[in-house]
C-alpha positions, 0 to 999 in steps of 0.5 A: 500569198505566193504572188506577194512573196515574189514581189517582195523577193524582186523588190529586195533583189532590186534594192541589192542591185541598186546598192551595188551600182551605187557603191561602184558608180564612183569606181568608173574612170570618169569618177576617178578622173574627177576626184583627181582633178578636184585634188589638183585644184587644191595644189598651191600655185607657185606662180603669179595670179595672171599665169596663162595656164591653170596649174590644175590643167598642167597637172591633169595634162601630165596625168593624161600623158602617163594614163595614155602611156605616151612615151615622152612629152614630145609624143604627148605634145603631138597628141595635144596638136592632133587629138585635143578633143579627147583631152578636153572631154575625157580629162577635163583639161581646159588649156593644154600646155606644150611640152616645154610649158609643162616642164616649166610649170611642173618642175617646181611642184613638190611631190608631197602635194600629189600625195592626196590623189593617191589617198583619194584613189585608195579610199575610193577603192576601199569604199567600193569594197575592192580591197578584199580581192587584193588581200592575201595571207590572212587578210593582209595586203601585199605592198611591193617596194623597190627603188628605180631610176627615172632621170640621168644626164651629164649636162642638165642637173638641179640641186636635188640631183644625186651625183656619180663620178665616172672613171673618165672624170665626168660627173653624171647627175641622176634622180631616183625614187622608192616606189610602192604598189599593192599587188596580188599574185592572181590580179593584173591590177595594182594599186600604187602608193605615193613614191618617195624621192631619193634625192639630195635634201635641202642644204645637204651635200651628200647623196641621199640613199634608198635606206633613208628614203625607206624611212621617210616612205614608211613614216608617211605610209603609216601616218596615212594608213595607220591600221592597214594589215600589210606585208611588205615585199622587197629585194635583197638590198632591204634585208638588213637589221636597221631596215627590219627594225623600221618595218617592225616599228611600224607594225609591218610584216615583211618578206625580204629577198636574200641570196645565200651569200648575202649575209654571213650573219643575219640577226633577226631582232624581235 
């Protein structure tokens, strides 16, 4: 009888181990890269059908550049020339474009088409039971949001660039975005969400601002994650009445920075 119990116990342990392995098999790097590649294959191609470089290859090349933490497109171009095998095998890139070709192809791609990949990675982590270790304060996820600048030039610009006139009269063109990521004080890893560009909207002559971008960011975030328990963490620029109302409208908890002299009167709407 004891022998039968041991066999049953081992069988149950084997089943439990198998379920864990099956649950996490889609969380390894190869599975994540394959899922992102599948999403990139569905991005509409704005070019002619006989384009030399597949759009998904250009998108995966850009993803590989950031994944490998290359400092610039030129550094990635050197990698393309010296180590193409790793890009082919690890990232599944068929034809690797050079830096100028990558710019020409990807400049026309709207960020909205990349949202699916952020959702895919999040759902993979959710399915793999990885979110509980990121929860904090009564089961909430902490979403850190902040604005950042990623481009500036006095010569090269586009219709979407923000403008700033310097004291010497020179116009500076720049682009910014509002970025967010799920963070945890005890975890080194973060889970990024799709950023919102701070840029001139179609037909507008006025600069966009972080507050308007935050409205779009929160609308898209809540549409994609309608029931997620979240605490938003932001700096002092966000501690204002209109933004707090937006957070409350989306049923989001919040921790906002504020210096003692930032607000003479701080009205908290309920």
